C-alpha angles and dihedrals in degrees: 000000000000114000120191109238096216092051089048089054090052089049091053091053091051088048091054091049103042107023104030092031090214120183119264091251091051093049091049091050094049093043092051092049092047091048088059089054092047091050091050092050093047090051091059093042097259108145107153134056094240091059092062112095138167088269092054094049091048089050088053089049089051092049091054090053091048092051091066094246113155118253096248091056091047089051091051094052091048089050087056093049089048091051090047092056090045086056090050089052092052090050089050091239091127131027100221134018099229091172091076088067093058110090125226118240112270115250139160110252113239112241115237116251115241141180126231123256088248090054090053090055088052089051094055091044090058094062098090091045096050096041124040098184110089096220092055091049091055093043094050092046089053091050092051093048093050091050097043107016093047099026093230130164115246092245090053091050091054093050099050115121122204090244089058091069117080104200093182094047093040096230143108127219104224128194107212138172115334090018089283115154128214138172116244121194119234123214126228097256094044091048091054091050092050091045092052091050094047092051093052094041093053089056090057109031143026108215129132091217108091098220117055128156128241090280092054093252121135114265114245135203094262090054093053093046090053094048095046092047090052093050097043092048088065097053109029140038095207112134098235117057104173131131089259089066087068092050090049090047093049093052093046092049092050090053091047089054094053103268117160113254091227090054091051089050090057094046093049092045094233117167096209129038091223088070091056093046091073086082092061086061091049091053093048090051091050091050089049090051092049091047092053091049099043112024117088092215094055 
């Protein structure tokens, strides 16, 4: 059976949206990567699924290398192609996913940048100085606590509803990637910050979404990126100053203080333990850095 490659790519995108319930950002990333593969195939006159072979995929891999793309980006694109062919296999449009036998280029994974726990304290202390309006002070403090104190993704922070937070049980019900829900514990300090914000917010606005700006409108991802960048720029010189830095920092600090890796995995909402294990490397690098600065034998 001949299956049009372009139509199959469209079917894969629908599969991500409706069956996998992937986030918008994930769908965009996979779609863009698959578009690169489709363009390559069309350029060499490959228009149907049955025309794609191991040789064709390896040629695509070679073209990515020749384009000067870094190895991590090449690996990501190959992962997308592999997932696409796994989808074709599930739909019985192919008999075997030969792409899974093609190895990604080896590369050293870049360790995430983090701030120290002392720097985070400085970040929260900046709030009254950077923002004179009391509501904004409470809102920004709540955002920082959700990202660092609760280790949440920025998309998860934006989607929290007031009813999702159990102030008596000290937990938040979070909807993560793939619409999967999990319960995340909330510490005493974070809970107090969130409670203070909630009390003030409910005097001003009626909105089921927990985080709303000073106009009563729901806070979005761009707003949080801007706020976090502003705060981090005042306390650290690290290159990346995104909300994810706070999540990375939170996970690393939990590991540094003896938290079990499996427990961290559950808090972060990672599907695979291998994703969480990156923080063990971060901690080792931090120890190595401390050793080099402080040990007389270094």
